[in-house]
Each structure stands twice: as structure tokens, then as C-alpha cells.
N, C-alpha and C positions, 0 to 999 in steps of 0.2 A: 184852456189847454189846446194843444195841437195834437193831431193825429200824424204820426210819423212811421214811416216804413222803409227799412234799410234794404239794400240789395247789393250784390257785387262781390260778396266774400267768395272765398275758395281756397284751394291749395295752390302754393306758389313756392318755387325754389328760392333759397337765399340769393339776394341781389336782384330778384325780380320785382315786378310792379303789379299793383291792382288799383282799380278805382272804385271806391264805394259810392253809392248814391243813396240819398234820403229824400223820399217823396213827401212832401209836407201838405198839410191842410188844416183849416180851422179859422174861426172868426177873428183872430188877431194876426194872421199871416198877412204880410211878410215883416211885421213890426217886432219880431222876436230874435234875439240872439240865438244862434244854433251852435251846439257843441258836439264834438265826437268824444266819447268816452270808451275805455276798453276795460275788460275785467278777465282775469285768469282765475280758475277756481282756487280758493283758499288764499287769494290776495285781495287788497283793497282795490277799489275801482280807481282808474287813473284818468284824469282828464288829458285828453291828446290834443285837442284844437278847439277853437271857436271862431265864429265870424259875427260881426255886428249885422243889424237888419239891412243896411245898404251895402255891406261889404267893405266899408271903410277901414275897419280895424279887425285884425286877426291876432291871435295869440296861439302859441305852440309850447307843448312841454319840451323841456331840454333833450329828452330822449329821442324825439322825432324831428327836431328843428334841422331844417336844410334837406330833409328827406321826404316829408309830407307837405302837401298843399291844400288848403281848405279854400272852397269857393262856393259861390251860389248864383243861381239864375232864378230870380224871383218870377219872372215871366213863365218859367217852366215849372215853378213850385218845387224846385229840387236844390238840394245842397250836396256837394261832392267833397269826398276826400282822396286825393291822389297820393298814393303811397308808392315811393320808389326806394331802391336799394334796401328792400326788406330784409330783416334779420330774423332768426329764430325766436328772439326775445319779443318780437311784434306779435307772435301768436296769442290770440285773445278773441273774445267775442266783443264786436265793436258795436256801440249803441249811438244812434242819433238822438239828441236831446234838445229841448227848447225852453227858453226862460219865458217869464212874464214879459208883455211889451215893454219896450224902451229900457230893458236892462243892458248894462255894459257888458261887453265881451269879457268872460272870466272863465277860468278853469276850476272854479270852486262848485263842486256838484250840488251843494244846497241852494244854489240860484236856479236850478233847473227842476221843473216839475212836469215836463212831458217827456216821455221816452218811448222809443221804438222797441221792437221786439228782439233786435239784436241779429247781427250776421257774423258768421264765424270765419275768422281769417287764419290760416295755418301756413307757417312758413317752414319748410322742411325739404331736405334732399332725399 
């Protein structure tokens, strides 16, 4: 497993931007696919984006495609989620997640076994 710590959440107006960061550590790093998931109370958790260990492959949920960008800097042990053109529907707790080593980039949450504590993103005027 990885140890993952999210940061960067907060309150932003519709149309604004935030960058979330995920600090990662563990004995399998950096050979893990990293994902971002989000959850609203009472709703199922949604896979937002993922990135392969070397950053070659990425995947995005249709709801965020063209607005969010995932990236990673393995030398800094950090994964980022740049969120632009934010909408009220993006309001959720965002979680950084990690797979076992050498797992392909996927938005299926059953592939992830490492989870951060979450960071709150609120989009409101």
C-alpha cells in the first residue's frame, strides 16, 4: 500500500480553478497508477481521473474531460489534479488513490487499495 495525503481543496466560485496535490510514499512508489475519486454524501463514489506510473496514459470521466488535467512528478513524490472551469456539480470530497504496482490506468474503484483522507472542494457563489 501507499500512504497518500491530499491538499489544495477549498471554496471557489463557479468558473474558477483549483489545483489539488497528493503527496505519496510507500515501498511500491512510483510503480502505481494513481487515481482521483470524488464523493458527495448519499451518492456513489465517482472516478474522476487516473494516471499511469510513468504518466504515459491518462483517463478522465466524461463529466470533467476538457476541464481537469492530471499529472505527476515522481521526483517530487506528488500527483496533481488541475481543475478549471469549475461547476457547482464538482463540489465533493476528493480522494487520491493508488493501485497495486503495474496496474493499468482505470476508473474502476475496485482496482485501488490505497486511499488518502480526502480534501473538500466546494464550488459556490
